[in-house]
N, C-alpha and C positions, 0 to 999 in steps of 0.2 A: 639176236647177232652171236655169232663165233665166235666161242671161248678161244681166244689166244691166250697168250706167255702171262705168267704173271713177274711181277717186277723180283719174288725172289728166282724165278727163273732165271730170269735175266743178268742179272746180279750173280747169281752160279756160273755159268757163262762169260759173263764179262765184268771180274770181280776190278777191274779197273776202274770201273766207274764208281767206287767204294763210294768219294764225295759227294756225288752226284745225287742232290734232292731227289727222293719219289717220285715228286706230283713233276719232274720235265723227263725222269726217265716212263713214268705212266703214260707222259701226251702223247713219248716218241711210239711208246709201241702202240699207241692207239690210230695214232697217224701211220705205222707200219700195214695195221692188223688193215684197214680199209683199203689197202695199196695190194692186198693177196686173196687170194679164191682158195677157202678151206679145202672145197672139193679137187680142186686143183693139187695144192701142196699134199694135203693127207698129214700123214704123219710126219712131215717134213715140218710144216706150217712154224710149229715156235720156233725152230731152227733158221727159220727165215725170216721170221719176225725180229727175233733179237739181233740178227745179223742187223735189219735193214735199220732196224733202229738204233745199232750202236754207231750204225755211219751218221744217222741226222742229229745223234748228238757230236760225234765226234768230226764232222761239215760246218756247227757252227763255231761260235769265235773263236771260243776256248780252246778246242778240239784240232788248235793247229799243230801239233806234235803229233796227230795220228792218222796225218793226210802224208801219203806217198811221198810229196815231191809240194815245195810253193807255191807251183805255177800250175796245180793240180785237186783238185779237189778228190779226189780218189780217194780211198782208204784203202786197209787193206781189208775193214768188213764188206766194205762193195766190192772188190774185188772176189771177196770169198761168195759173196750173197749173188755175185754175175755166175759165179760157177755153178753153184745149186739151181741155181733159175736153168741153167741149161739141160743140170741130170732133171731135173721135175718136169720140162716142156720133150724130152727124149723119153719120158715113162718111168724115170724109178721113183718106186714103190715102196721103201722097205717095210 
């Protein structure tokens, strides 16, 4: 299995989840990783995985303040993830 982001890497990027239990973060990181192809994402895998995991955490019942609008499930994290997805799809390989 591909090694993805660690809880420490996630917390360094998203300190706003400081009070979120490690088990929830790890579960979101694991869910995010299975949705991503490491060969395609390359060096951007950890960044993308953390954004997708943050979106999943923010989309839960406790994450309503992270949503861009009360009528939407979009979060700042999902918007940033989609922008990164486009860059990866266009061939950006740092």
